[in-house]
N, C-alpha and C positions, 0 to 999 in steps of 0.2 A: 504494499499499500504506500502511496506517495505520503510526504510530509503533509502536505495540504490536506488530503483525504483524512489523514489521521488526526489533524486538527479539527476538522469538522466533526468527527467522531467523538473525540473527547470532550470538546468544548460546547456541542450542541446536542448531538444524538444521545450520548450517555448521560449527560447533565440534565437534559430536559427530556427524559425518556417518555413521559406522558403528555408533552405538549403537542398541540394540534398545529404542527408546522410541516412543511415539506421540503426536501432538499433535492435539487437537481445537480448532478454532476455531469459535466460534458468533458469527455476524454478526448483531447485534439491532438491530432498527428502533428507535430512540430519537429521531431527527430526521427531518423531511420528506425530506431527502435520503438517507436510509439505505433505499435500495431493493434489491431482488433484483438489478438490474442493477448497482448500486455494489458490492454485496457480491460478485457474480460478477468484476467487473473486479479488485477487491482480492485475491480468492482466486487468480485467475490468475498473480498474481506469487509465489504460494508453491506451488510444484508439487512439492515433496518428496513422495515416496510414503508418507511416515510421517504426513502431514498429512490430516486430514478436515475438510471445511468444512460447515457447516449455516447456514441462514438462519432466523432467528426472529422473524417479523414480528409476532407476538403476544406476545413477550416471555416465553413461558412457561419457557424454560429459564433466562432471566435471573431470573426470579422464584424458580424451584426452586433455583437456585444461591445466591441471596440467603438463602433460608430455611435452606440448609445451613450458612451462615456466621453465622446468627442475625441477618440483616438483615431481619427480617420486614417485609412491606409495601413493600419496595424492590425494584428490579431491578439484579442484578449486571451490570456491564459494564466493560470495560477492566479485567478481573480475570483473574489468573493462577493457575491451581489446579495442584497437584502431588498425584497419588494414588500410592499403592503399587503396584508391579507386580502385575497380577492382580486388582487391586480392581475390583468391578463396580458399575455403576450399576443400581439396581433400579427401582421405581416413582419414587423420589426420588434425587438424587445423595447420596452419603455425604459427610460432612465431609471436606475435603482433609487430607492430611498437613502441607501448608504452603500458603501463598498470599500474593499480594501484589495491589496494585491501583493505579490511577492516578486515584482518586476523591477530589476535595477536598470532598465534601459532609461535613456535620458528622456524619451517621450512620456513616460508614465509619471503620474503625480507623485512626487517624492513625500509628501505629507501622508500619503495613504499606503506607503510601504510598511507592511508588517511581516516579520520574520519570526520563525520559532516561537518562543513564548510570548512574544508580542501579538503574533496572530492568534494564538489560542485565547489570549486575554481579551483582545478585540472582538473575536467571534462570540466569545461568552458574553461579554458586556452588551454587545449591539444586540443580540437576541433578547436579553433581558430588557433593555431599553425600548426596543421598538416593539415589542410584542407583549410587554407587561408580565413576562413570566417571572415569577420569583421563586 
């Protein structure tokens, strides 16, 4: 399982095991080893019924999400998006209520860079704050 998926598991899924939330994980092919088989193996470690997994070999979801964050021409990956309850994706994803990322690229907002323990803390606090989960 990737570091980011592990952070989602420990800071959201395990901590709020009875919360009415949903998690969507999009596994994006960015490197040659990012195959459907590798994504399936990583997804197998996150079996919570609130999680849906998708594989994006053409980076379409990653590019659409990047556009919603005003990262035009880029591909969002290692990005954690929060949407309001009931918010629907139409043709393109709406801007999230809040987000963070693990990208060190110059084009990504440095204020939203969260790595390791900072990512776990951010995911936990944002889940509690946005969704009133105590």
